[in-house]
N, C-alpha and C positions, 0 to 999 in steps of 0.2 A: 421777881414778881411782887408788886404791892398789893395789899388787901386792905380794905377800910369799910367799916360798918358804920352806915348813918342813917338818920331818921328823916324821912320826907314830912315837912312840916307846913307846906304852902297849902292854901285852902283847897286846891283841886287836886293835889297829889300829882303823880307822874302821868298825867293825861293831857291829850290835845296839844296846847300851845307849850307847856313846860316839857313834855315829851319831844317835841319837836326841837325845842332848845338844847335838850340834853343830847339828842342824836347828832345834831348839827356840831355841837362842841366836840363830841366823841370823835367824829368823823375828821376833824382836823389832825388827828394825830395818827402816826403809823402803828403805834401799839396795838395789841390784841385788848379789847377791852370788854369784859363780861359784867353784867349786873345780874343779881340774884335776890330773890324773895323766897322765903319758906321752902328752901330746896329747889326752886325753878330757876333756871339759868336763861338769859337772854343775851343776844349779841347787841351791845350798846350802840352799834353804829346802823341798827335796823329799828325804823319806826314800828312796824308790826310786830316784831319781837319783843320791844319795850313795852307797847301797849298792852300785850298779851299777859303781862305780869299783874296787871291790875294793882298797882302799887297806889293806894290812896293815902290820904292824909293820916298820919300817924303809923305808916308802915316803915318797918326797918328794912333797908337793903344793904347788900353787900356789893363793893366794886372790887374787881379783880383786873389789875392792868399789868400787862407784861409787853416789853419791848424797849426799843432804844429811846423812847422819849415818855417812858412811863412816869416819871415823877412830874413833868409838865401837865401831862393828861390827867393824872389823879387830882394834882393841884387845881386845875381849871374845873374839873366836874365836882369837886368838893365845893369850891367856891359858889358854882352855880346852885348847887343844891342847898348849902348853908345861907344862901343869899335869898331863899325862897323863889328862885327864878324871877327875881324882879318884882314879886307881887305883894311881898310882906305878908306876915301872919295875920290870921283873923281869929 
């Protein structure tokens, strides 16, 4: 299992379009992927679950990835988040 803490720094946080991108990216992998914020955990492959976290700009999240393609999955999600979902920071 790989675990990584990240800061959500795009202007809208993990809502609407960024959450959709996040879920679509997670769904490409066979690994089990969880995202957590302040003790609440969500299935990274479920848009409703991810949106329910309410991860806005400046929120720290933790990704937990376990499975056969865990390294590729964590790399793709980290790149998406650190690239501010293609939005750039404001």
